[in-house]
Structure formats: C-alpha cells, structure tokens
C-alpha positions as CSV (number, residue, x, y, z in Angstrom):
1,M,3.1,3.2,6.6
2,V,2.3,3.9,3.7
3,P,5.2,3.8,1.4
4,F,6.1,0.2,3.5
5,A,2.7,-0.8,2.1
6,L,3.6,0.7,-1.9
7,A,6.9,-1.2,-1.7
8,G,5.3,-4.5,-0.6
9,I,2.6,-4.3,-3.1
10,A,5.4,-3.4,-5.6
11,A,7.9,-6.5,-5.0
12,F,5.0,-8.7,-5.1
13,T,3.8,-7.3,-8.3
14,V,7.9,-7.5,-9.1
15,A,8.2,-11.3,-8.5
16,G,5.3,-12.8,-9.8
17,L,6.5,-11.0,-13.3
18,I,9.7,-12.4,-12.7
19,L,8.4,-16.2,-12.1
20,L,5.8,-15.5,-14.7
21,L,9.2,-15.4,-17.0
22,A,10.8,-18.2,-15.7
23,G,8.4,-20.1,-15.7
24,A,7.7,-20.9,-11.9
25,P,4.9,-23.6,-10.9
26,E,1.8,-21.5,-10.8
27,S,0.8,-22.0,-7.7
28,W,4.0,-19.7,-6.7
29,L,2.2,-16.8,-9.3
30,W,-1.1,-17.4,-7.3
31,T,0.7,-16.7,-3.9
32,C,2.0,-12.9,-5.4
33,L,-0.9,-12.6,-6.9
34,A,-3.0,-12.9,-3.6
35,G,0.0,-10.7,-1.9
36,A,-0.3,-7.6,-4.2
37,L,-4.1,-7.8,-4.4
38,C,-4.3,-8.3,0.0
39,G,-1.4,-4.8,-0.1
40,I,-4.2,-2.9,-1.6
41,P,-6.5,-3.1,1.1
42,G,-4.0,-2.4,3.6
43,L,-2.8,0.5,1.7
44,L,-6.4,2.2,1.3
45,T,-7.0,1.7,5.2
46,M,-3.4,3.4,5.9
47,L,-4.3,6.3,3.3
48,R,-8.0,7.3,5.3
49,H,-6.2,6.8,9.0
50,D,-3.3,9.5,7.9
51,A,-6.3,11.7,6.0
52,N,-8.2,11.0,10.0
53,R,-4.9,12.0,11.7
54,K,-4.4,15.1,9.8
55,R,-8.1,16.7,10.6
56,R,-7.7,15.4,13.9
57,R,-4.5,16.9,14.8
58,A,-5.7,20.2,12.6
59,L,-9.2,20.8,15.1
60,S,-6.8,20.1,18.1
61,H,-3.7,21.9,17.2
62,P,-4.7,25.1,15.6
63,E,-1.0,26.0,14.7
64,F,-1.1,22.9,12.8
65,K,-1.6,23.1,9.0
66,V,-3.1,20.7,6.4
67,T,-2.1,20.8,2.9
68,E,-4.2,19.5,0.3
69,T,-2.1,16.8,-1.7
70,A,-3.7,15.7,-5.0
C-alpha cells in the first residue's frame, strides 16, 4: 500500500504545481495542498504497520528473515 500512498501524494503535488502555473482558482490549489498533506499521516501509518507486521512475522515464524532497509 505504500506505493499507492506515495503515488497519491505525488499526484496531488504535481496537480498543484500544474494548477499553480496555469493560474487556476485558489480553491483548487488549496485542495491539492490538502490532498498532499493528508496523505502524509496515512503514509506514516502504513510504514509503521508494515514494520510491525514484519516484526510479528519474524517472532511467529523463525524462518522468516527481516532485513533492515535504511
């Protein structure tokens, strides 16, 4: 789900930049900003959920290896 959240944030950001350059109404720009900012907590939640799921899976299935990605 993380790629979908990143794609959504990117789409709102790109749309906002295009609308800004096109001279769109201000309310559309605020909508794009709100969409991008609302995606950030969702992304963080999904990242934490994935990390916890990997940790739980490693505890319940010893053959499952967790690799650190930094």
